[in-house]
VOSE-207815 format. One record per residue (C-alpha): residue in three letters; x, y, z. Coordinates in steps of 0.5 Angstrom, whole numbers, plus 2048, in hexadecimal, padded with zeros to 3 digits. Example, Ala and Ser with C-alpha at 12.3 -4.5 7.8 and 13.67 -1.06 7.14 Angstrom:
# VOSE-207815
+------+------+-------+-----+
: code : east : north :  up :
+------+------+-------+-----+
:  Ala :  819 :   7F7 : 810 :
:  Ser :  81B :   7FE : 80E :
+------+------+-------+-----+
//
This chain:
# VOSE-207815
+------+------+-------+-----+
: code : east : north :  up :
+------+------+-------+-----+
:  Met :  636 :   87D : 704 :
:  Gly :  62E :   87F : 704 :
:  Gly :  62C :   886 : 704 :
:  Gly :  627 :   885 : 6FF :
:  Glu :  623 :   88B : 700 :
:  Gly :  62A :   88F : 6FF :
:  Ser :  62B :   893 : 705 :
:  Thr :  631 :   890 : 707 :
:  Ala :  634 :   891 : 700 :
:  Arg :  631 :   898 : 701 :
:  Glu :  635 :   89A : 707 :
:  Ala :  63C :   896 : 705 :
:  Leu :  63C :   89A : 6FE :
:  Lys :  63C :   8A1 : 702 :
:  His :  643 :   89F : 704 :
:  Lys :  648 :   8A3 : 6FF :
:  Leu :  64D :   89D : 6FF :
:  Val :  649 :   898 : 6FD :
:  Asp :  64B :   895 : 6F6 :
:  Lys :  645 :   890 : 6F6 :
:  Val :  63F :   88D : 6FA :
:  Val :  63D :   886 : 6F8 :
:  Met :  636 :   885 : 6FA :
:  Cys :  634 :   87E : 6FA :
:  Asp :  62D :   87C : 6FC :
:  Ile :  629 :   875 : 6FA :
:  Asp :  622 :   878 : 6F9 :
:  Gln :  621 :   87C : 6F2 :
:  Glu :  61A :   87E : 6F3 :
:  Val :  61C :   881 : 6FA :
:  Val :  622 :   885 : 6F6 :
:  Asp :  61D :   887 : 6F0 :
:  Phe :  618 :   889 : 6F5 :
:  Cys :  61C :   88E : 6F9 :
:  Gln :  620 :   890 : 6F3 :
:  Arg :  619 :   893 : 6F0 :
:  Tyr :  615 :   895 : 6F7 :
:  Leu :  61B :   897 : 6FC :
:  Thr :  61C :   89E : 6F9 :
:  Val :  621 :   89F : 6FF :
:  Asn :  626 :   89A : 6FC :
:  Lys :  625 :   89B : 6F5 :
:  Glu :  62B :   89F : 6F4 :
:  Ala :  62F :   899 : 6F7 :
:  Phe :  62C :   894 : 6F2 :
:  Leu :  62E :   898 : 6EC :
:  His :  635 :   89A : 6EF :
:  Lys :  63B :   898 : 6EB :
:  Lys :  63F :   895 : 6F0 :
:  Leu :  63A :   890 : 6F2 :
:  Asp :  63B :   889 : 6F0 :
:  Leu :  634 :   886 : 6F1 :
:  Val :  634 :   87E : 6F1 :
:  Ile :  62E :   87A : 6F2 :
:  Asn :  630 :   873 : 6F5 :
:  Asp :  631 :   86F : 6FB :
:  Ala :  636 :   873 : 6FF :
:  Lys :  63A :   86D : 701 :
:  Ala :  63A :   86A : 6FA :
:  Glu :  63D :   871 : 6F8 :
:  Leu :  642 :   872 : 6FD :
:  Glu :  645 :   86B : 6FB :
:  Glu :  645 :   86C : 6F4 :
:  Arg :  648 :   873 : 6F4 :
:  Ser :  650 :   873 : 6F5 :
:  Glu :  650 :   87B : 6F7 :
:  Lys :  651 :   87D : 6FE :
:  Phe :  64E :   882 : 702 :
:  Asp :  64F :   888 : 706 :
:  Ile :  648 :   887 : 70A :
:  Ile :  643 :   882 : 709 :
:  Val :  63C :   884 : 70C :
:  Gly :  637 :   87F : 70E :
:  Asp :  630 :   882 : 70D :
:  Leu :  62C :   87C : 70D :
:  Ala :  626 :   879 : 711 :
:  Asp :  627 :   876 : 718 :
:  Pro :  629 :   86F : 718 :
:  Val :  623 :   86C : 719 :
:  Glu :  624 :   864 : 719 :
:  Gly :  621 :   862 : 712 :
:  Gly :  621 :   869 : 710 :
:  Pro :  625 :   86B : 709 :
:  Cys :  62B :   86E : 70D :
:  Tyr :  62C :   869 : 713 :
:  Gln :  633 :   867 : 710 :
:  Leu :  635 :   86E : 70F :
:  Tyr :  636 :   86F : 716 :
:  Thr :  63A :   868 : 718 :
:  Lys :  641 :   868 : 71B :
:  Ser :  643 :   863 : 715 :
:  Phe :  640 :   869 : 710 :
:  Tyr :  644 :   86E : 713 :
:  Glu :  64A :   86A : 714 :
:  Lys :  64B :   867 : 70D :
:  Ile :  647 :   86B : 708 :
:  Leu :  646 :   872 : 70B :
:  Lys :  64D :   874 : 70E :
:  Pro :  651 :   871 : 709 :
:  Lys :  64E :   876 : 704 :
:  Leu :  650 :   87C : 708 :
:  Lys :  657 :   880 : 707 :
:  Pro :  65C :   87F : 70D :
:  Asn :  659 :   885 : 711 :
:  Gly :  652 :   884 : 70E :
:  Ile :  64C :   885 : 712 :
:  Phe :  645 :   881 : 713 :
:  Val :  63F :   884 : 715 :
:  Thr :  638 :   881 : 716 :
:  Gln :  631 :   883 : 719 :
:  Ala :  630 :   87E : 71F :
:  Gly :  629 :   87F : 720 :
:  Pro :  625 :   881 : 726 :
:  Ala :  62A :   883 : 72C :
:  Gly :  625 :   886 : 731 :
:  Ile :  625 :   883 : 738 :
:  Phe :  61F :   87E : 737 :
:  Thr :  621 :   87D : 730 :
:  His :  629 :   87C : 72F :
:  Lys :  628 :   875 : 730 :
:  Glu :  624 :   874 : 72A :
:  Val :  62A :   874 : 725 :
:  Phe :  62F :   87A : 727 :
:  Thr :  633 :   876 : 72D :
:  Ser :  634 :   870 : 729 :
:  Ile :  636 :   874 : 723 :
:  His :  63B :   878 : 727 :
:  Asn :  63E :   872 : 72A :
:  Thr :  63F :   86F : 724 :
:  Ile :  643 :   874 : 721 :
:  Lys :  647 :   875 : 727 :
:  Gln :  649 :   86E : 725 :
:  Val :  64C :   870 : 71E :
:  Phe :  64F :   877 : 71F :
:  Lys :  654 :   87A : 724 :
:  Tyr :  650 :   880 : 725 :
:  Val :  649 :   881 : 725 :
:  Ile :  644 :   887 : 727 :
:  Ala :  63D :   886 : 728 :
:  Tyr :  639 :   88D : 728 :
:  Thr :  631 :   88E : 728 :
:  Ala :  62C :   894 : 726 :
:  His :  625 :   894 : 727 :
:  Ile :  621 :   893 : 721 :
:  Pro :  61A :   896 : 722 :
:  Ser :  617 :   892 : 71C :
:  Phe :  619 :   88C : 71F :
:  Ala :  617 :   88E : 726 :
:  Asp :  61D :   88C : 729 :
:  Thr :  625 :   88D : 72A :
:  Trp :  628 :   88A : 724 :
:  Gly :  62F :   887 : 724 :
:  Trp :  635 :   886 : 71F :
:  Val :  63C :   883 : 720 :
:  Met :  643 :   886 : 71D :
:  Ala :  649 :   881 : 71D :
:  Ser :  650 :   881 : 71A :
:  Asp :  657 :   87E : 71B :
:  Gln :  659 :   885 : 71C :
:  Pro :  658 :   889 : 722 :
:  Phe :  653 :   88F : 721 :
:  Ser :  658 :   894 : 723 :
:  Val :  654 :   89B : 722 :
:  Asn :  651 :   8A0 : 727 :
:  Ala :  64B :   8A4 : 727 :
:  Glu :  64F :   8AA : 724 :
:  Glu :  652 :   8A6 : 71F :
:  Ile :  64B :   8A3 : 71C :
:  Asp :  648 :   8AA : 71C :
:  Gln :  64E :   8AC : 718 :
:  Arg :  64E :   8A6 : 713 :
:  Ile :  646 :   8A8 : 712 :
:  Lys :  648 :   8AF : 711 :
:  Glu :  64D :   8AD : 70C :
:  Arg :  64A :   8A7 : 708 :
:  Ile :  642 :   8A7 : 708 :
:  Asp :  63F :   8AA : 703 :
:  Gly :  639 :   8AF : 706 :
:  Glu :  637 :   8AF : 70D :
:  Leu :  636 :   8A9 : 712 :
:  Phe :  630 :   8AB : 716 :
:  Tyr :  631 :   8A5 : 71B :
:  Leu :  638 :   8A3 : 71C :
:  Ser :  63E :   8A6 : 720 :
:  Gly :  644 :   8A4 : 723 :
:  Ala :  641 :   8A4 : 72A :
:  Leu :  63B :   8A1 : 728 :
:  Phe :  63E :   89B : 725 :
:  Phe :  642 :   89A : 72C :
:  Ser :  63C :   89B : 730 :
:  Ser :  638 :   896 : 72C :
:  Ala :  63D :   891 : 72D :
:  Thr :  63C :   891 : 734 :
:  Leu :  637 :   88B : 735 :
:  Asn :  632 :   88B : 73B :
:  Lys :  634 :   887 : 741 :
:  Thr :  62F :   881 : 73F :
:  Val :  631 :   881 : 738 :
:  Ala :  639 :   882 : 739 :
:  Ser :  639 :   87C : 73E :
:  Ser :  635 :   877 : 739 :
+------+------+-------+-----+
//
């Protein structure tokens, strides 16, 4: 959902076991611009496994009969009155998104700024909303220099996350096409350790 600039699709397409990536963005102009000028993502837009759909993500999920292994939310923050506000509600997660996941499926979404002074803008509410819908939820963060802040993501499933750092490293080695410059098993578990202020909110 979202991701019109192509970066999420680019990273998903590195996974050798992926059969298809459906990228649904509502803004044709953004997609056209990024296809033309973001050369780092050009290969992703041309990839044979990419199914590019221009539509409202909520409507697209409602219309599709298929179920997904993973659904990624790469949407604008849920500012009231904004274009993505309804895609962060408990009702949307519970009634529309979750039924489109396979039984062991995973949902992951960007969750906005997650710094000590900024986490209450949207991160805390997104995290707490998702915890009402899924049995197993992990929030994790990373510093994003271009945003000048710590950023948050939330990953959720009804199946427990039962891999350790070594298993993640092995899966990266076996399943990823090319080298990852940032993520490792140890780093993932480190990023899922929230600071005291954010963790208690």
